Z-matrix of the N, CA and C atoms (Angstrom, degrees):
N
C 1 1.480
C 2 1.456 1 110.64
N 3 1.365 2 119.06 1 133.20
C 4 1.402 3 123.96 2 -178.73
C 5 1.515 4 108.54 3 -89.81
N 6 1.428 5 116.27 4 135.99
C 7 1.335 6 125.88 5 -179.86
C 8 1.508 7 107.32 6 -135.36
N 9 1.404 8 121.02 7 152.68
C 10 1.406 9 126.65 8 174.88
C 11 1.594 10 107.10 9 -120.22
N 12 1.265 11 111.06 10 123.05
C 13 1.460 12 115.66 11 173.60
C 14 1.542 13 107.02 12 -97.76
N 15 1.286 14 122.22 13 130.08
C 16 1.418 15 122.43 14 -176.22
C 17 1.480 16 114.64 15 -142.16
N 18 1.293 17 115.57 16 162.07
C 19 1.525 18 122.50 17 -179.30
C 20 1.499 19 105.78 18 -148.82
N 21 1.290 20 113.00 19 152.03
C 22 1.561 21 120.99 20 177.20
C 23 1.498 22 108.62 21 -127.01
N 24 1.298 23 113.68 22 154.32
C 25 1.476 24 122.68 23 158.91
C 26 1.510 25 114.34 24 -118.62
N 27 1.301 26 116.61 25 145.24
C 28 1.453 27 125.19 26 -169.45
C 29 1.399 28 116.76 27 -129.56
N 30 1.337 29 119.46 28 176.29
C 31 1.460 30 122.53 29 170.76
C 32 1.530 31 114.42 30 -87.90
N 33 1.299 32 114.15 31 -5.58
C 34 1.600 33 116.77 32 -176.05
C 35 1.503 34 106.24 33 -174.30
N 36 1.376 35 109.56 34 -156.08
C 37 1.447 36 116.52 35 -175.98
C 38 1.503 37 116.95 36 -110.80
N 39 1.410 38 116.77 37 -6.39
C 40 1.511 39 115.54 38 -176.97
C 41 1.453 40 107.27 39 -142.73
N 42 1.352 41 119.33 40 118.01
C 43 1.473 42 126.77 41 175.07
C 44 1.535 43 106.56 42 -67.14
N 45 1.285 44 122.74 43 -22.78
C 46 1.455 45 118.61 44 -176.67
C 47 1.589 46 112.24 45 -75.69
N 48 1.372 47 118.58 46 -15.12
C 49 1.429 48 120.49 47 174.38
C 50 1.506 49 111.13 48 -104.62
N 51 1.218 50 117.35 49 18.58
C 52 1.529 51 121.83 50 170.91
C 53 1.513 52 114.42 51 100.02
N 54 1.399 53 118.58 52 6.81
C 55 1.510 54 119.84 53 172.60
C 56 1.491 55 107.77 54 -68.10
N 57 1.268 56 116.96 55 151.91
C 58 1.443 57 128.87 56 -179.75
C 59 1.469 58 115.71 57 -123.98
N 60 1.321 59 119.06 58 151.22
C 61 1.435 60 123.34 59 165.04
C 62 1.459 61 112.53 60 -72.22
N 63 1.279 62 122.33 61 134.86
C 64 1.486 63 125.11 62 176.08
C 65 1.458 64 115.69 63 -116.98
N 66 1.326 65 121.19 64 -16.64
C 67 1.496 66 126.50 65 177.57
C 68 1.408 67 109.43 66 -153.97
N 69 1.269 68 112.89 67 144.01
C 70 1.502 69 121.51 68 170.18
C 71 1.543 70 112.63 69 -135.41
N 72 1.310 71 119.06 70 135.34
C 73 1.502 72 122.10 71 176.08
C 74 1.505 73 107.96 72 -123.26
N 75 1.311 74 118.52 73 137.93
C 76 1.491 75 121.83 74 179.68
C 77 1.485 76 107.35 75 -131.76
N 78 1.385 77 115.01 76 146.88
C 79 1.449 78 123.73 77 178.94
C 80 1.502 79 106.14 78 -132.98
N 81 1.381 80 116.60 79 122.92
C 82 1.426 81 124.89 80 173.95
C 83 1.448 82 116.35 81 -78.83
N 84 1.307 83 118.68 82 130.51
C 85 1.468 84 123.17 83 176.20
C 86 1.518 85 104.06 84 -126.06
N 87 1.368 86 117.59 85 145.14
C 88 1.453 87 125.88 86 169.78
C 89 1.583 88 105.32 87 -127.90
N 90 1.349 89 110.77 88 123.56
C 91 1.493 90 115.36 89 -175.58
C 92 1.531 91 112.22 90 55.13
N 93 1.228 92 119.14 91 35.27
C 94 1.433 93 126.44 92 174.54
C 95 1.541 94 110.86 93 72.13
N 96 1.348 95 120.51 94 22.76
C 97 1.417 96 127.30 95 -178.57
C 98 1.543 97 104.80 96 -121.49
N 99 1.328 98 117.33 97 128.62
C 100 1.421 99 123.20 98 176.00
C 101 1.540 100 114.19 99 -63.61
N 102 1.295 101 120.52 100 126.61
C 103 1.439 102 119.18 101 -178.05
C 104 1.473 103 115.79 102 -90.20
N 105 1.335 104 115.56 103 -11.15
C 106 1.391 105 120.60 104 -178.25
C 107 1.550 106 111.88 105 96.51
N 108 1.271 107 117.24 106 -10.08
C 109 1.511 108 124.86 107 -178.82
C 110 1.584 109 105.92 108 -84.13
N 111 1.312 110 116.37 109 127.01
C 112 1.449 111 122.13 110 178.80
C 113 1.542 112 109.24 111 -135.63
N 114 1.333 113 112.14 112 164.00
C 115 1.518 114 120.77 113 173.33
C 116 1.533 115 107.44 114 -132.93
N 117 1.319 116 118.95 115 134.10
C 118 1.421 117 116.75 116 178.06
C 119 1.448 118 108.13 117 -149.29
N 120 1.405 119 120.94 118 136.44
C 121 1.413 120 125.96 119 -177.64
C 122 1.419 121 109.94 120 -149.48
N 123 1.358 122 118.48 121 149.03
C 124 1.490 123 129.68 122 164.95
C 125 1.442 124 108.50 123 -105.27
N 126 1.387 125 118.05 124 152.45
C 127 1.402 126 122.34 125 178.42
C 128 1.456 127 111.66 126 -130.55
N 129 1.244 128 120.70 127 148.86
C 130 1.533 129 127.31 128 172.58
C 131 1.554 130 102.30 129 -85.41
N 132 1.460 131 116.58 130 115.19
C 133 1.393 132 121.08 131 -177.16
C 134 1.544 133 112.56 132 -77.07
N 135 1.332 134 120.36 133 -7.81
C 136 1.359 135 125.16 134 -177.91
C 137 1.594 136 112.88 135 56.59
N 138 1.263 137 112.24 136 36.54
C 139 1.523 138 122.14 137 178.28
C 140 1.540 139 107.14 138 -164.50
N 141 1.424 140 113.14 139 178.66
C 142 1.379 141 120.49 140 -178.61
C 143 1.453 142 110.10 141 -75.20
N 144 1.499 143 116.23 142 165.56
C 145 1.433 144 121.18 143 174.13
C 146 1.494 145 107.63 144 -112.10
N 147 1.293 146 118.39 145 114.10
C 148 1.478 147 118.39 146 -179.46
C 149 1.560 148 112.08 147 -66.12
N 150 1.304 149 113.36 148 144.58
C 151 1.485 150 121.50 149 -175.18
C 152 1.578 151 110.17 150 -48.69
N 153 1.326 152 114.77 151 -48.51
C 154 1.515 153 116.51 152 -177.09
C 155 1.439 154 114.67 153 -57.45
N 156 1.320 155 117.51 154 -43.40
C 157 1.439 156 123.65 155 -178.31
C 158 1.533 157 112.76 156 -65.72
N 159 1.329 158 114.09 157 -41.22
C 160 1.458 159 120.35 158 174.27
C 161 1.526 160 114.58 159 -63.46
N 162 1.242 161 115.22 160 -34.08
C 163 1.450 162 119.41 161 178.03
C 164 1.574 163 111.53 162 -67.11
N 165 1.416 164 116.44 163 -24.53
C 166 1.426 165 118.87 164 175.75
C 167 1.527 166 113.67 165 -76.79
N 168 1.385 167 114.20 166 -50.07
C 169 1.387 168 115.68 167 -170.55
C 170 1.625 169 112.74 168 -110.72
N 171 1.288 170 114.83 169 -13.49
C 172 1.506 171 115.40 170 176.44
C 173 1.464 172 113.95 171 82.33
N 174 1.359 173 121.87 172 13.82
C 175 1.378 174 120.70 173 -172.66
C 176 1.609 175 108.21 174 -104.50
N 177 1.266 176 113.30 175 109.99
C 178 1.469 177 118.76 176 178.79
C 179 1.467 178 114.07 177 -80.31
N 180 1.376 179 118.12 178 160.92
C 181 1.365 180 119.43 179 171.60
C 182 1.551 181 114.86 180 -66.04
N 183 1.311 182 115.84 181 -32.83
C 184 1.452 183 119.22 182 176.98
C 185 1.553 184 111.15 183 -60.65
N 186 1.340 185 115.72 184 -41.05
C 187 1.385 186 118.10 185 173.10
C 188 1.455 187 118.47 186 -64.41
N 189 1.445 188 114.58 187 -44.65
C 190 1.389 189 120.49 188 -177.26
C 191 1.626 190 116.39 189 -75.88
N 192 1.298 191 112.73 190 -17.21
C 193 1.445 192 119.52 191 -171.58
C 194 1.640 193 108.76 192 -64.63
N 195 1.274 194 115.41 193 -27.00
C 196 1.510 195 121.39 194 -179.59
C 197 1.513 196 110.51 195 -91.08
N 198 1.369 197 119.60 196 -0.38
C 199 1.522 198 116.82 197 -178.09
C 200 1.577 199 107.38 198 -92.02
N 201 1.328 200 111.38 199 162.20
C 202 1.566 201 116.75 200 -177.76
C 203 1.482 202 107.84 201 -65.80
N 204 1.400 203 110.83 202 158.87
C 205 1.557 204 115.87 203 170.78
C 206 1.598 205 104.30 204 -78.58
N 207 1.304 206 113.17 205 160.55
C 208 1.359 207 126.79 206 -177.09
C 209 1.652 208 107.56 207 -54.46
N 210 1.295 209 112.64 208 -44.13
C 211 1.498 210 122.30 209 -173.52
C 212 1.563 211 107.95 210 -60.42
N 213 1.270 212 118.95 211 -30.98
C 214 1.399 213 123.50 212 -174.05
C 215 1.538 214 115.03 213 -72.84
N 216 1.401 215 112.76 214 -27.68
C 217 1.509 216 117.31 215 -179.11
C 218 1.501 217 112.53 216 -125.93
N 219 1.311 218 114.72 217 14.24
C 220 1.507 219 113.48 218 177.38
C 221 1.485 220 115.84 219 -58.91
N 222 1.232 221 117.83 220 -36.96
C 223 1.502 222 122.18 221 178.68
C 224 1.543 223 114.17 222 -57.99
N 225 1.345 224 111.95 223 -43.52
C 226 1.524 225 120.61 224 175.84
C 227 1.517 226 111.45 225 -59.34
N 228 1.355 227 114.94 226 -43.40
C 229 1.457 228 119.80 227 175.87
C 230 1.473 229 113.71 228 -60.48
N 231 1.284 230 113.39 229 -50.76
C 232 1.555 231 120.62 230 -176.95
C 233 1.532 232 106.33 231 -59.93
N 234 1.315 233 119.30 232 -44.72
C 235 1.350 234 120.58 233 -175.42
C 236 1.549 235 110.95 234 -62.93
N 237 1.299 236 120.82 235 -35.27
C 238 1.454 237 125.09 236 -178.32
C 239 1.574 238 102.69 237 -72.13
N 240 1.297 239 120.43 238 -46.31
C 241 1.491 240 119.85 239 -175.82
C 242 1.471 241 109.54 240 -65.15
N 243 1.287 242 119.50 241 -36.02
C 244 1.539 243 118.14 242 -179.26
C 245 1.537 244 108.73 243 62.57
N 246 1.379 245 109.38 244 -138.87
C 247 1.422 246 116.54 245 178.31
C 248 1.508 247 114.18 246 -115.80
N 249 1.503 248 114.70 247 20.64
C 250 1.331 249 119.50 248 -171.63
C 251 1.670 250 112.57 249 -76.45
N 252 1.268 251 116.69 250 157.23
C 253 1.507 252 115.57 251 170.68
C 254 1.602 253 107.25 252 -61.99
N 255 1.399 254 112.93 253 144.07
C 256 1.420 255 118.81 254 177.34
C 257 1.504 256 111.56 255 -112.03
N 258 1.346 257 112.54 256 126.06
C 259 1.458 258 121.62 257 -176.53
C 260 1.436 259 109.78 258 -104.99
N 261 1.354 260 120.30 259 132.59
C 262 1.444 261 124.61 260 178.77
C 263 1.582 262 106.59 261 -151.66
N 264 1.317 263 111.35 262 160.21
C 265 1.470 264 121.30 263 -179.91
C 266 1.526 265 109.49 264 -91.07
N 267 1.242 266 120.16 265 117.58
C 268 1.494 267 122.63 266 -164.90
C 269 1.446 268 109.88 267 53.60
N 270 1.372 269 115.80 268 61.18
C 271 1.545 270 125.77 269 -167.19
C 272 1.457 271 110.92 270 -61.85
N 273 1.385 272 118.95 271 -31.32
C 274 1.476 273 113.06 272 -176.32
C 275 1.550 274 112.48 273 -62.00
N 276 1.344 275 118.50 274 -29.15
C 277 1.468 276 120.87 275 176.82
C 278 1.566 277 110.29 276 -65.70
N 279 1.342 278 116.89 277 -49.13
C 280 1.437 279 116.75 278 -178.66
C 281 1.553 280 109.91 279 -72.38
N 282 1.249 281 122.29 280 -37.23
C 283 1.415 282 117.26 281 174.35
C 284 1.468 283 117.55 282 -60.74
N 285 1.377 284 114.94 283 -34.41
C 286 1.379 285 124.78 284 -179.87
C 287 1.602 286 110.54 285 -59.60
N 288 1.301 287 115.68 286 -48.13
C 289 1.432 288 124.80 287 178.63
C 290 1.539 289 110.78 288 -69.52
N 291 1.314 290 115.13 289 -45.42
C 292 1.520 291 114.41 290 -176.87
C 293 1.468 292 109.96 291 -68.11
N 294 1.276 293 120.81 292 -35.79
C 295 1.564 294 120.05 293 178.99
C 296 1.455 295 109.25 294 -76.40
N 297 1.334 296 119.77 295 -32.08
C 298 1.551 297 120.02 296 172.79
C 299 1.477 298 111.86 297 -54.53
N 300 1.364 299 109.98 298 -45.37
C 301 1.541 300 114.87 299 -175.42
C 302 1.533 301 109.19 300 -68.54
N 303 1.297 302 116.66 301 -38.89
C 304 1.530 303 120.26 302 179.10
C 305 1.427 304 110.08 303 -67.32
N 306 1.292 305 121.93 304 -39.91
C 307 1.518 306 120.40 305 178.07
C 308 1.495 307 108.93 306 -69.75
N 309 1.288 308 118.32 307 -33.62
C 310 1.457 309 118.98 308 -178.12
C 311 1.503 310 111.90 309 -59.86
N 312 1.370 311 118.28 310 -32.50
C 313 1.326 312 123.91 311 -178.72
C 314 1.506 313 113.74 312 -101.94
N 315 1.306 314 118.45 313 13.04
C 316 1.420 315 124.92 314 172.83
C 317 1.606 316 116.54 315 80.89
N 318 1.358 317 110.72 316 19.63
C 319 1.435 318 117.89 317 178.26
C 320 1.559 319 108.68 318 -95.38
N 321 1.307 320 114.48 319 156.90
C 322 1.426 321 123.64 320 180.00
C 323 1.553 322 108.06 321 -71.60
N 324 1.279 323 121.56 322 132.59
C 325 1.499 324 124.25 323 179.17
C 326 1.554 325 108.21 324 -67.41
N 327 1.309 326 119.44 325 153.96
C 328 1.338 327 129.11 326 177.73
C 329 1.490 328 110.91 327 -76.41
N 330 1.345 329 118.00 328 127.63
C 331 1.455 330 121.35 329 -177.61
C 332 1.434 331 113.23 330 -62.85
N 333 1.385 332 120.09 331 129.19
C 334 1.398 333 129.69 332 -178.83
C 335 1.625 334 107.73 333 -62.45
N 336 1.299 335 116.75 334 -14.61
C 337 1.434 336 117.95 335 176.47
C 338 1.564 337 115.60 336 -64.99
N 339 1.423 338 112.15 337 -19.31
C 340 1.381 339 121.93 338 179.88
C 341 1.587 340 114.73 339 -88.25
N 342 1.305 341 109.28 340 -2.41
C 343 1.577 342 115.68 341 -170.06
C 344 1.462 343 104.24 342 -81.89
N 345 1.316 344 115.59 343 132.04
C 346 1.554 345 127.16 344 166.35
C 347 1.551 346 109.13 345 -119.30
N 348 1.353 347 115.64 346 112.65
C 349 1.443 348 116.94 347 -176.36
C 350 1.498 349 111.70 348 -104.20
N 351 1.355 350 115.24 349 116.38
C 352 1.544 351 119.73 350 -172.56
C 353 1.527 352 105.51 351 -73.28
N 354 1.270 353 126.05 352 -21.39
C 355 1.466 354 123.98 353 176.06
C 356 1.481 355 109.31 354 -62.87
N 357 1.407 356 114.27 355 -49.07
C 358 1.437 357 118.36 356 175.86
C 359 1.442 358 116.28 357 -59.91
N 360 1.418 359 120.90 358 -36.41
C 361 1.381 360 124.16 359 175.04
C 362 1.545 361 111.48 360 -63.81
N 363 1.332 362 114.41 361 -44.01
C 364 1.420 363 121.50 362 -174.98
C 365 1.624 364 112.55 363 -67.57
N 366 1.382 365 108.14 364 -37.15
C 367 1.547 366 116.55 365 -179.90
C 368 1.505 367 109.81 366 -61.20
N 369 1.356 368 117.55 367 -39.95
C 370 1.490 369 123.50 368 176.43
C 371 1.518 370 111.79 369 -69.70
N 372 1.213 371 119.70 370 -35.66
C 373 1.496 372 129.26 371 -174.34
C 374 1.466 373 108.15 372 -76.28
N 375 1.407 374 114.03 373 -49.35
C 376 1.455 375 119.58 374 -169.04
C 377 1.632 376 106.39 375 -128.06
N 378 1.288 377 116.50 376 67.93
C 379 1.493 378 119.28 377 179.41
C 380 1.528 379 110.84 378 -57.34
N 381 1.328 380 115.50 379 135.36
C 382 1.427 381 118.70 380 176.95
C 383 1.606 382 116.77 381 85.02
N 384 1.303 383 113.68 382 -12.76
C 385 1.443 384 119.75 383 -173.95
C 386 1.584 385 107.43 384 -89.02
N 387 1.319 386 115.50 385 168.08
C 388 1.548 387 119.03 386 177.13
C 389 1.460 388 105.48 387 -74.21
N 390 1.330 389 115.12 388 143.93
C 391 1.442 390 118.80 389 -174.51
C 392 1.529 391 114.86 390 -122.80
N 393 1.324 392 113.71 391 12.43
C 394 1.570 393 117.55 392 178.81
C 395 1.535 394 103.81 393 -67.84
N 396 1.372 395 110.85 394 160.01
C 397 1.428 396 115.64 395 175.34
C 398 1.510 397 113.39 396 -59.44
N 399 1.319 398 114.70 397 -40.48
C 400 1.531 399 116.58 398 -179.94
C 401 1.554 400 107.20 399 -61.38
N 402 1.305 401 117.99 400 -42.84
C 403 1.476 402 119.36 401 -175.80
C 404 1.569 403 109.87 402 -63.02
N 405 1.278 404 113.65 403 -40.55
C 406 1.488 405 117.12 404 -176.16
C 407 1.498 406 107.29 405 -73.95
N 408 1.364 407 122.17 406 -33.49
C 409 1.467 408 121.87 407 175.16
C 410 1.498 409 107.05 408 -59.15
N 411 1.282 410 117.60 409 -50.83
C 412 1.442 411 120.76 410 178.48
C 413 1.541 412 115.66 411 -53.48
N 414 1.385 413 114.21 412 -44.60
C 415 1.373 414 122.74 413 -177.85
C 416 1.608 415 110.38 414 -62.99
N 417 1.272 416 116.86 415 -42.91
C 418 1.485 417 119.80 416 -179.97
C 419 1.474 418 115.06 417 -96.27
N 420 1.333 419 119.05 418 2.44
C 421 1.508 420 117.60 419 172.05
C 422 1.529 421 109.00 420 81.92
N 423 1.334 422 120.59 421 25.04
C 424 1.438 423 119.94 422 -177.40
C 425 1.504 424 105.57 423 -91.92
N 426 1.461 425 114.43 424 124.73
C 427 1.409 426 116.50 425 -174.07
C 428 1.558 427 112.32 426 -73.67
N 429 1.335 428 114.07 427 125.94
C 430 1.441 429 118.75 428 175.16
C 431 1.550 430 113.23 429 -122.41
N 432 1.263 431 116.48 430 26.79
C 433 1.508 432 122.76 431 -173.76
C 434 1.501 433 109.71 432 -65.03
N 435 1.321 434 117.15 433 -24.80
C 436 1.411 435 118.15 434 176.65
C 437 1.519 436 115.35 435 -88.35
N 438 1.295 437 115.45 436 8.70
C 439 1.501 438 116.55 437 -179.19
C 440 1.575 439 106.32 438 -100.76
N 441 1.330 440 113.64 439 101.38
C 442 1.362 441 122.88 440 176.91
C 443 1.549 442 112.64 441 -88.98
N 444 1.316 443 113.24 442 -43.10
C 445 1.450 444 117.72 443 175.06
C 446 1.645 445 104.48 444 -133.34
N 447 1.330 446 110.28 445 165.34
C 448 1.422 447 114.34 446 175.88
C 449 1.562 448 111.13 447 -61.43
N 450 1.243 449 119.79 448 139.95
C 451 1.517 450 121.75 449 169.69
C 452 1.500 451 106.95 450 -147.79
N 453 1.314 452 119.75 451 136.34
C 454 1.456 453 123.03 452 -171.05
C 455 1.483 454 114.46 453 -54.64
N 456 1.331 455 116.23 454 -56.84
C 457 1.389 456 120.88 455 179.00
C 458 1.443 457 117.61 456 -57.06
N 459 1.389 458 114.01 457 -49.32
C 460 1.535 459 118.62 458 176.38
C 461 1.557 460 115.25 459 -58.77
N 462 1.367 461 111.85 460 -41.02
C 463 1.453 462 113.99 461 173.65
C 464 1.463 463 117.83 462 -66.17
N 465 1.300 464 116.90 463 -35.96
C 466 1.451 465 123.43 464 174.35
C 467 1.534 466 107.25 465 -57.88
N 468 1.391 467 117.60 466 -44.01
C 469 1.492 468 121.86 467 -172.16
C 470 1.535 469 106.14 468 -67.52
N 471 1.238 470 113.67 469 -41.63
C 472 1.555 471 119.07 470 179.51
C 473 1.422 472 109.07 471 -66.46
N 474 1.312 473 120.33 472 -44.31
C 475 1.457 474 123.42 473 179.40
C 476 1.556 475 112.14 474 -62.25
N 477 1.280 476 116.18 475 -37.22
C 478 1.465 477 119.45 476 -179.92
C 479 1.537 478 108.97 477 -60.53
N 480 1.273 479 118.56 478 -42.45
C 481 1.531 480 123.18 479 173.08
C 482 1.420 481 113.58 480 -60.35
N 483 1.366 482 118.35 481 -44.88
C 484 1.474 483 124.88 482 177.00
C 485 1.495 484 113.46 483 -55.79
N 486 1.394 485 107.09 484 -47.66
C 487 1.443 486 120.48 485 -174.31
C 488 1.537 487 109.76 486 -56.46
N 489 1.267 488 113.50 487 -49.16
C 490 1.443 489 119.72 488 -179.39
C 491 1.557 490 110.03 489 -55.62
N 492 1.388 491 110.94 490 -44.94
C 493 1.538 492 115.14 491 179.76
C 494 1.472 493 113.49 492 -61.88
N 495 1.375 494 113.95 493 -43.63
C 496 1.470 495 122.00 494 -179.79
C 497 1.521 496 111.72 495 -58.97
N 498 1.374 497 115.83 496 -33.66
C 499 1.382 498 120.71 497 -177.49
C 500 1.536 499 115.70 498 -93.06
N 501 1.391 500 117.48 499 11.22
C 502 1.419 501 123.45 500 176.14
C 503 1.474 502 116.53 501 121.56
N 504 1.373 503 117.65 502 2.96
C 505 1.412 504 119.47 503 175.90
C 506 1.481 505 118.51 504 64.12
N 507 1.271 506 119.88 505 -146.16
C 508 1.470 507 122.22 506 -178.78
C 509 1.505 508 111.46 507 -69.77
N 510 1.324 509 117.02 508 -19.03
C 511 1.434 510 118.97 509 -176.41
C 512 1.570 511 112.22 510 -65.62
N 513 1.321 512 118.48 511 -20.09
C 514 1.486 513 120.27 512 -177.04
C 515 1.547 514 106.96 513 -59.33
N 516 1.298 515 121.49 514 -27.57
C 517 1.426 516 123.29 515 -176.94
C 518 1.608 517 111.84 516 -78.41
N 519 1.313 518 115.64 517 -7.72
C 520 1.532 519 116.71 518 178.31
C 521 1.494 520 111.22 519 -93.05
N 522 1.256 521 122.80 520 6.82
C 523 1.384 522 123.18 521 179.00
C 524 1.468 523 108.14 522 -63.09
N 525 1.365 524 120.68 523 144.19
C 526 1.468 525 121.14 524 176.42
C 527 1.557 526 107.97 525 -90.61
N 528 1.311 527 111.60 526 125.96
C 529 1.431 528 114.85 527 173.38
C 530 1.490 529 113.40 528 -95.76
N 531 1.369 530 112.72 529 161.15
C 532 1.554 531 117.02 530 -179.16
C 533 1.565 532 104.95 531 -62.59
N 534 1.292 533 112.84 532 148.82
C 535 1.415 534 123.23 533 -179.12
C 536 1.576 535 107.46 534 -75.74
N 537 1.297 536 123.46 535 123.66
C 538 1.417 537 122.80 536 172.87
C 539 1.493 538 114.98 537 -73.62
N 540 1.323 539 117.71 538 153.26
C 541 1.427 540 116.98 539 179.94
C 542 1.535 541 114.86 540 -63.20
N 543 1.218 542 114.47 541 150.11
C 544 1.531 543 121.70 542 -172.49
C 545 1.502 544 112.28 543 -64.80
N 546 1.270 545 113.98 544 130.56
C 547 1.462 546 121.79 545 169.99
C 548 1.594 547 110.03 546 -131.86
N 549 1.489 548 112.21 547 160.53
C 550 1.354 549 112.00 548 -179.15
C 551 1.465 550 115.77 549 -66.06
N 552 1.392 551 117.12 550 -21.21
C 553 1.542 552 121.80 551 -174.63
C 554 1.450 553 111.66 552 -88.10
N 555 1.385 554 116.99 553 1.60
C 556 1.546 555 119.38 554 -173.65
C 557 1.497 556 107.41 555 -87.02
N 558 1.364 557 112.00 556 162.29
C 559 1.466 558 120.12 557 177.46
C 560 1.527 559 111.17 558 -58.49
N 561 1.375 560 120.91 559 152.89
C 562 1.367 561 123.19 560 -177.85
C 563 1.592 562 107.53 561 -63.26
N 564 1.319 563 115.11 562 127.95
C 565 1.402 564 125.31 563 -171.23
C 566 1.582 565 109.84 564 -63.01
N 567 1.301 566 113.99 565 -23.69
C 568 1.569 567 115.42 566 174.18
C 569 1.472 568 116.54 567 -63.91
N 570 1.383 569 115.27 568 -16.89
C 571 1.392 570 119.93 569 177.78
C 572 1.534 571 118.84 570 -85.59
N 573 1.414 572 114.83 571 -7.06
C 574 1.436 573 121.14 572 175.57
C 575 1.370 574 112.26 573 -93.33
N 576 1.388 575 115.16 574 171.60
C 577 1.481 576 120.73 575 176.51
C 578 1.580 577 103.60 576 -70.83
N 579 1.330 578 116.21 577 146.33
C 580 1.438 579 125.38 578 176.83
C 581 1.573 580 104.83 579 -69.93
N 582 1.206 581 113.57 580 140.82
C 583 1.423 582 122.17 581 173.38
C 584 1.487 583 110.99 582 -83.82
N 585 1.324 584 117.30 583 161.87
C 586 1.418 585 120.33 584 -178.02
C 587 1.508 586 114.40 585 -58.19
N 588 1.313 587 117.67 586 -27.54
C 589 1.515 588 120.14 587 -170.55
C 590 1.567 589 104.86 588 -98.50
N 591 1.296 590 121.32 589 1.69
C 592 1.481 591 123.10 590 176.66
C 593 1.510 592 112.45 591 -65.10
N 594 1.275 593 121.54 592 141.63
C 595 1.420 594 124.49 593 176.16
C 596 1.567 595 112.89 594 -59.59
N 597 1.270 596 112.28 595 136.31
C 598 1.477 597 114.64 596 -178.82
C 599 1.493 598 114.10 597 -101.64
N 600 1.374 599 120.95 598 149.69
C 601 1.425 600 120.17 599 176.07
C 602 1.479 601 115.10 600 -64.74
N 603 1.371 602 116.91 601 127.78
C 604 1.429 603 116.64 602 178.88
C 605 1.549 604 115.57 603 -76.47
N 606 1.300 605 117.79 604 123.36
C 607 1.379 606 128.43 605 -173.09
C 608 1.494 607 113.26 606 -85.82
N 609 1.315 608 120.48 607 136.90
C 610 1.450 609 120.07 608 178.95
C 611 1.535 610 110.52 609 -64.88
N 612 1.320 611 120.52 610 141.99
C 613 1.480 612 126.41 611 -178.11
C 614 1.521 613 107.52 612 -76.01
N 615 1.315 614 113.49 613 128.79
C 616 1.477 615 118.71 614 172.18
C 617 1.478 616 114.33 615 -114.58
N 618 1.414 617 117.56 616 135.03
C 619 1.345 618 122.85 617 179.80
C 620 1.457 619 114.62 618 -59.06
N 621 1.347 620 119.66 619 142.89
C 622 1.530 621 120.07 620 -175.59
C 623 1.504 622 111.85 621 -66.98
N 624 1.188 623 118.21 622 144.76
C 625 1.450 624 121.92 623 -174.59
C 626 1.537 625 107.38 624 -80.45
N 627 1.405 626 119.04 625 148.15
C 628 1.534 627 118.16 626 -175.69
C 629 1.561 628 103.96 627 -71.87
N 630 1.355 629 110.37 628 141.46
C 631 1.475 630 121.19 629 -177.43
C 632 1.518 631 115.51 630 -122.55
N 633 1.336 632 115.21 631 -11.49
C 634 1.426 633 119.82 632 179.21
C 635 1.536 634 109.54 633 -87.10
N 636 1.389 635 113.14 634 144.16
C 637 1.561 636 114.71 635 176.52
C 638 1.483 637 110.86 636 -75.12
N 639 1.371 638 114.25 637 143.65
C 640 1.506 639 122.63 638 177.25
C 641 1.611 640 105.87 639 -76.87
N 642 1.380 641 106.26 640 164.93
C 643 1.510 642 113.07 641 177.67
C 644 1.509 643 112.71 642 -55.78
N 645 1.358 644 111.61 643 -45.43
C 646 1.557 645 116.08 644 178.75
C 647 1.549 646 111.62 645 -56.70
N 648 1.448 647 115.03 646 -39.58
C 649 1.418 648 112.43 647 -175.72
C 650 1.547 649 113.67 648 -78.28
N 651 1.327 650 116.19 649 -25.70
C 652 1.529 651 119.86 650 170.31
C 653 1.481 652 112.17 651 -67.97
N 654 1.358 653 121.46 652 -36.20
C 655 1.461 654 122.52 653 176.52
C 656 1.486 655 109.97 654 -64.94
N 657 1.332 656 115.30 655 -46.50
C 658 1.539 657 115.43 656 179.11
C 659 1.465 658 115.76 657 -61.54
N 660 1.376 659 115.17 658 -32.51
C 661 1.533 660 120.03 659 177.81
C 662 1.507 661 106.80 660 -67.06
N 663 1.326 662 119.19 661 -46.98
C 664 1.443 663 121.75 662 -175.04
C 665 1.572 664 108.95 663 -58.16
N 666 1.377 665 113.91 664 -46.21
C 667 1.482 666 118.55 665 179.47
C 668 1.561 667 111.11 666 -64.10
N 669 1.218 668 119.78 667 -35.08
C 670 1.439 669 124.25 668 177.83
C 671 1.586 670 109.30 669 -64.00
N 672 1.340 671 115.77 670 -48.14
C 673 1.479 672 121.46 671 -174.02
C 674 1.568 673 105.69 672 -66.87
N 675 1.298 674 117.29 673 -43.68
C 676 1.393 675 120.53 674 -177.06
C 677 1.591 676 113.09 675 -58.71
N 678 1.360 677 115.83 676 -31.52
C 679 1.367 678 118.38 677 178.84
C 680 1.505 679 117.15 678 -80.31
N 681 1.269 680 122.53 679 0.30
C 682 1.404 681 131.34 680 -179.82
C 683 1.549 682 109.16 681 -76.50
N 684 1.226 683 118.04 682 115.34
C 685 1.486 684 118.37 683 -179.95
C 686 1.442 685 116.36 684 -89.24
N 687 1.351 686 120.70 685 134.05
C 688 1.324 687 131.12 686 -179.10
C 689 1.531 688 110.05 687 60.62
N 690 1.237 689 114.34 688 43.59
C 691 1.517 690 120.85 689 178.72
C 692 1.634 691 109.45 690 -57.28
N 693 1.282 692 111.67 691 143.28
C 694 1.494 693 112.19 692 -176.15
C 695 1.474 694 114.86 693 -71.58
N 696 1.338 695 113.29 694 -25.61
C 697 1.554 696 117.00 695 176.39
C 698 1.504 697 116.16 696 -72.14
N 699 1.351 698 117.35 697 -4.54
C 700 1.457 699 125.73 698 177.52
C 701 1.496 700 111.64 699 -96.64
N 702 1.362 701 122.16 700 -10.06
C 703 1.416 702 120.88 701 -173.85
C 704 1.500 703 113.37 702 -84.68
């Protein structure tokens, strides 16, 4: 199954009050394995950059003023997203900004049915624990030493690793798949696990081992029991 893990950086907290998306980073996964395909873009927000927001991601308006408008590359982004489920940390925030930008340029918003929120997954798995991306990276041993400031693509790459752990970690690759029908090009069937219907090797019959005590063993046992002082069964 194809999934896209993504993250955004913005000018603030609420697109309804004029805040804009200024960066998006996307990581493609197939069957919870990163394919190496990514999408990354900066956008000119056509407005100022609040100091508090710049302190988080380090993106100044001087840097962003030379970047394309969202409308100029929206098609590229949508092509990359395709119809895959979209995974984000506190996904309602990222979906809100992404859909606000799409609606601003006359595009259809992305259905919330495609949203996968890793905060919600983590809350069920670790109730009462810290749920920030940093906290989950620490919990699962994901290296974030190179993360000085927030960055959409870097955070998406970190989240991809955390998401795999939240969904079962390395063990997800151990699931048994249905056996495909035999073809000449397939691996030698002898290298696979035997199915329940496969013929079993016939073992040589072995005579049952003696299990009754001999007369000598019974005599030794009686002598041993007789020597027990103050046995509870004599009270």
